[in-house]
C-alpha positions as CSV (number, residue, x, y, z in Angstrom):
1,M,-9.0,-16.8,-27.4
2,P,-6.8,-13.9,-26.5
3,D,-3.1,-14.3,-26.9
4,L,-1.6,-14.8,-23.4
5,T,1.2,-12.3,-23.9
6,D,-1.3,-9.7,-25.0
7,V,-3.2,-10.2,-21.7
8,L,0.0,-10.0,-19.7
9,D,0.9,-6.8,-21.7
10,H,-2.4,-5.3,-20.5
11,V,-1.7,-6.2,-16.9
12,L,1.8,-4.6,-17.3
13,Q,0.2,-1.4,-18.8
14,L,-2.2,-1.3,-15.9
15,A,0.7,-1.7,-13.4
16,H,2.5,1.1,-15.1
17,L,-0.5,3.4,-15.0
18,V,-1.2,2.6,-11.3
19,Q,2.4,3.4,-10.5
20,A,2.3,6.7,-12.4
21,D,-0.9,7.7,-10.5
22,L,0.8,6.9,-7.2
23,A,3.9,8.8,-8.2
24,R,1.7,11.8,-9.0
25,F,0.1,11.6,-5.5
26,E,3.6,11.2,-3.9
27,R,4.9,14.3,-5.8
28,E,1.8,16.4,-4.7
29,Q,2.3,15.3,-1.1
30,G,6.1,15.3,-1.0
31,L,6.2,11.7,0.1
32,T,7.9,8.5,-1.0
33,T,6.0,5.3,-1.8
34,S,7.2,3.7,1.5
35,R,6.0,6.7,3.5
36,V,2.6,6.7,1.7
37,H,2.3,3.0,2.5
38,L,3.1,3.6,6.2
39,L,0.6,6.4,6.4
40,W,-2.0,4.2,4.7
41,V,-1.4,1.6,7.4
42,L,-1.7,4.2,10.1
43,G,-4.9,5.4,8.6
44,T,-6.3,1.9,8.9
45,T,-4.9,0.9,12.3
46,G,-4.7,4.3,14.1
47,P,-1.8,5.0,16.4
48,T,0.4,1.9,16.6
49,T,3.9,0.8,17.5
50,Q,6.8,0.6,15.1
51,Q,6.9,-3.1,15.6
52,V,3.4,-3.5,14.4
53,L,4.2,-1.2,11.4
54,A,7.2,-3.3,10.5
55,S,5.1,-6.4,10.4
56,A,2.3,-4.8,8.5
57,L,4.8,-3.3,5.9
58,D,6.8,-6.5,5.9
59,V,10.1,-4.6,6.5
60,T,12.7,-4.6,9.2
61,P,12.3,-2.6,12.4
62,R,15.3,-0.5,11.3
63,N,13.6,0.3,8.0
64,V,10.5,1.5,9.9
65,T,12.6,3.6,12.2
66,G,13.9,5.4,9.1
67,L,10.5,5.8,7.6
68,V,9.1,7.2,10.8
69,D,12.0,9.5,11.3
70,G,11.4,10.9,7.9
71,L,7.6,11.3,8.6
72,V,8.4,13.0,11.9
73,A,10.8,15.4,10.2
74,S,8.1,16.2,7.6
75,G,5.5,16.8,10.2
76,H,3.2,13.8,9.2
77,V,3.6,11.8,12.4
78,T,4.7,12.0,16.0
79,R,6.0,9.4,18.4
80,E,4.0,9.4,21.6
81,P,4.5,7.3,24.8
82,H,2.5,4.1,24.7
83,P,-0.1,4.2,27.5
84,G,0.3,0.5,28.4
85,D,4.0,-0.1,27.8
86,R,6.6,2.4,28.9
87,R,9.2,0.8,26.7
88,A,7.2,1.3,23.5
89,T,6.1,4.4,21.6
90,L,3.1,4.9,19.4
91,V,3.4,6.4,16.0
92,T,0.5,8.8,15.5
93,T,-0.5,10.9,12.6
94,T,-0.4,14.7,13.0
95,Q,-3.0,17.0,11.4
96,L,-0.8,17.1,8.3
97,G,-0.5,13.3,8.3
98,S,-4.2,12.8,8.8
99,R,-4.9,15.2,5.9
100,A,-2.5,13.2,3.7
101,V,-4.3,9.9,4.7
102,H,-7.7,11.6,3.9
103,D,-6.5,12.8,0.5
104,L,-5.1,9.4,-0.2
105,R,-8.4,7.7,0.6
106,A,-10.4,10.3,-1.3
107,S,-8.1,9.9,-4.4
108,H,-8.5,6.1,-4.0
109,A,-12.3,6.2,-3.9
110,E,-12.5,8.7,-6.7
111,L,-10.3,6.6,-9.0
112,A,-12.3,3.5,-8.1
113,A,-15.6,5.3,-9.0
114,R,-14.1,6.7,-12.2
115,L,-12.7,3.3,-13.3
116,F,-15.5,1.0,-12.3
117,G,-18.6,3.1,-11.5
118,D,-20.3,2.4,-14.8
119,V,-19.2,-1.2,-15.2
120,P,-22.2,-3.6,-14.9
121,E,-22.2,-5.4,-11.6
122,R,-21.8,-9.0,-13.0
123,R,-19.0,-7.9,-15.3
124,L,-17.2,-6.2,-12.4
125,A,-17.7,-9.2,-10.2
126,T,-16.1,-11.5,-12.9
127,F,-13.3,-9.0,-13.3
128,D,-12.7,-8.9,-9.6
129,Q,-12.7,-12.7,-9.3
130,V,-10.2,-13.1,-12.2
131,L,-8.0,-10.3,-10.9
132,A,-8.0,-11.7,-7.4
133,A,-7.1,-15.2,-8.7
134,T,-4.4,-13.7,-10.9
135,V,-2.9,-11.7,-8.0
136,Q,-2.9,-14.9,-5.9
137,R,-1.3,-17.0,-8.6
138,F,1.4,-14.3,-9.2
139,A,2.1,-14.2,-5.4
140,D,2.4,-18.0,-5.4
141,L,4.8,-17.9,-8.4
142,V,6.9,-15.2,-6.7
143,E,7.0,-17.2,-3.5
144,D,8.0,-20.4,-5.4
145,D,10.8,-18.5,-7.2
146,A,12.0,-17.0,-3.9
147,T,12.2,-20.4,-2.2
148,G,13.8,-22.1,-5.2
149,P,13.1,-25.6,-6.5
150,A,12.1,-28.3,-4.1
151,P,15.0,-30.6,-3.0
152,S,15.0,-33.9,-4.8
């Protein structure tokens, strides 16, 4: 049986490599992690309000305003009037923003193919199940730590 700390060390190494790859993409695009995440969400949802973005990113509306301001300044997004709500605006990718989303998706797909393309299907399915369960367990542990011990 593998040593549990060795397994955790592999997970931590993987997290470090994923972060390094994301940092490379960010440098190439001239974006921060938060701005990349916002563009990823826009690439999935299409034009949307800042309120929806705040919820999707799990940040405050003020934080989203700053992110959108930065992406407007860099030419990645625009704010457009909402067609159904004159009090709201839609955040929409520009051509530059759409290209960044396209590049992010292409990089994502290429990395997935390079990492897992030659892994046998059953082995990959097992890995995916174990990884999904690990992610859920870690999320639960983080949530438990955030809420503190149950009152007695």
